[in-house]
C-alpha positions in Angstrom: -1.0 -11.7 14.4 1.2 -8.6 14.7 1.8 -9.1 18.4 3.5 -12.4 17.6 6.1 -10.9 15.3 9.6 -10.5 16.7 9.7 -6.8 15.9 12.5 -4.5 17.0 11.9 -1.2 18.7 14.2 0.6 16.2 15.1 -0.2 12.6 18.1 1.5 10.9 18.1 1.6 7.1 21.8 1.3 7.1 21.9 -2.0 9.1 18.5 -3.5 8.7 16.7 -4.8 5.6 13.5 -2.8 6.1 11.6 -4.7 3.4 12.5 -8.2 4.6 12.7 -7.5 8.3 9.7 -5.2 8.8 7.4 -4.5 5.8 6.9 -8.0 4.5 6.3 -9.7 7.9 3.9 -7.0 9.1 2.0 -6.9 5.8 1.6 -10.7 6.1 -0.3 -10.1 9.3 -2.1 -6.8 8.7 -5.6 -6.1 7.6 -5.2 -2.3 7.2 -2.3 -0.1 6.4 -2.5 3.7 6.7 0.5 5.6 5.5 1.5 9.3 5.2 4.7 10.0 3.3 6.4 12.7 1.3 7.0 10.5 -1.7 5.5 7.3 -3.2 6.5 5.1 -6.0 4.4 2.3 -7.4 7.7 0.3 -7.8 7.6 -0.2 -4.1 4.5 -2.4 -4.6 6.4 -4.9 -6.7 9.3 -5.0 -4.2 6.8 -5.8 -1.4 4.7 -8.1 -3.5 5.2 -11.1 -1.3 3.8 -9.4 1.8 1.3 -7.4 -0.2 -0.2 -10.5 -1.8 -1.0 -11.9 1.6 -2.2 -8.5 2.8 -4.7 -8.2 -0.1 -5.7 -11.8 -0.9 -5.5 -13.6 2.5 -6.3 -10.7 4.9 -8.7 -8.6 2.7 -6.3 -5.7 3.4 -7.0 -2.1 2.6 -4.3 0.6 2.3 -4.9 4.3 2.6 -2.0 6.5 1.4 -1.5 10.3 1.7 1.5 11.6 -0.3 3.0 15.1 -0.5 5.5 14.8 -3.3 5.3 14.4 -7.0 4.1 11.1 -8.4 5.6 9.9 -11.7 3.3 10.0 -14.7 2.9 6.2 -15.0 1.7 6.0 -11.4 -0.7 8.9 -11.8 -2.2 7.3 -14.9 -2.5 3.9 -13.1 -4.2 5.5 -10.1 -6.6 7.4 -12.3 -7.4 4.3 -14.3 -8.0 2.4 -11.0 -10.5 5.0 -9.8 -12.2 5.0 -13.2 -12.6 1.2 -13.0 -13.8 1.5 -9.4 -16.6 3.8 -10.5 -17.6 1.4 -13.3 -17.6 -1.5 -10.9 -19.8 0.3 -8.5 -22.3 0.9 -11.3 -22.1 -2.6 -12.7 -22.0 -4.2 -9.3 -19.7 -6.5 -7.4 -19.3 -8.9 -10.3 -16.5 -6.8 -11.8 -14.5 -6.7 -8.6 -15.0 -10.4 -8.2 -13.6 -10.9 -11.7 -10.6 -8.7 -10.9 -10.0 -10.8 -7.8 -9.7 -13.9 -10.1 -6.8 -12.4 -12.0 -3.8 -14.7 -11.6 -0.6 -13.7 -9.7 1.0 -12.5 -13.0 -0.6 -9.2 -12.2 1.7 -8.8 -9.2 4.7 -8.7 -11.5 3.6 -5.5 -13.3 3.7 -2.5 -10.9 1.5 -0.2 -13.0 -1.2 -2.8 -13.4 -0.9 -3.7 -9.7 -1.3 -0.1 -8.6 -4.4 0.3 -10.9 -5.9 -3.0 -9.7 -5.4 -2.1 -6.0 -7.3 1.1 -6.5 -10.0 -0.4 -8.7 -10.7 -3.2 -6.2 -11.0 -0.7 -3.4 -7.9 -2.0 -1.7 -5.9 1.3 -2.1 -7.0 4.9 -1.7 -4.4 7.6 -2.6 -4.8 11.2 -1.6 -2.4 14.1 -2.2 -1.8 16.5 0.6 -1.4 20.2 -0.2 0.1 22.9 2.0 0.1 26.6 1.6 3.9 26.6 2.0 6.4 23.9 1.5 5.6 20.2 0.9 3.7 17.7 3.1 6.5 15.4 4.2 5.2 13.4 7.1 6.5 9.8 7.4 4.2 7.7 9.6 2.5 4.4 9.1 -0.1 2.3 11.0 -0.7 -1.4 10.4 -3.6 -3.1 12.1 -4.5 -6.8 12.2 -7.8 -8.7 12.5 -7.4 -8.7 16.3 -7.2 -4.9 16.5 -3.5 -4.9 17.4 -1.5 -2.1 15.7 2.1 -1.3 14.8 2.8 2.4 14.5 6.1 3.5 12.9 7.7 6.7 11.8 11.1 7.6 10.3 12.9 9.0 7.4 11.8 6.3 4.9 9.4 7.2 2.1 7.1 4.7 0.4 9.6 4.3 -2.4 12.1 1.6 -3.4 
């Protein structure tokens, strides 16, 4: 559970390993992850694969992401493909998603396929925030576990490597 983790009140990117000290342990325990950031890169998924694997496979985790900045073309294509597969799976039924769930861990080594799989399986929703002026650049995250406990964080880190 999140409440059992030895989390610090403040993490500094210059002195702490945010991935190892914060993201991976909290993803191991979380069931949901809501994140708003200025920038996102699918490469982050492969760096956090260890925690993400437990989040998705063991915890049935679902991530909702709101981004404000540009996405690279590969990530956009992967997200679109994932939403397309999700539409097909909803028409065909749960059998497709169950088949996707059987894919071996090799999938976790390819960030584009992982990004597409997460969207297709309904484990990731990505929305782009638009503003009349400037760029949406919030940086906040909320992780929740099965007991309903939450960890809320904010800071200068985007959802990128």
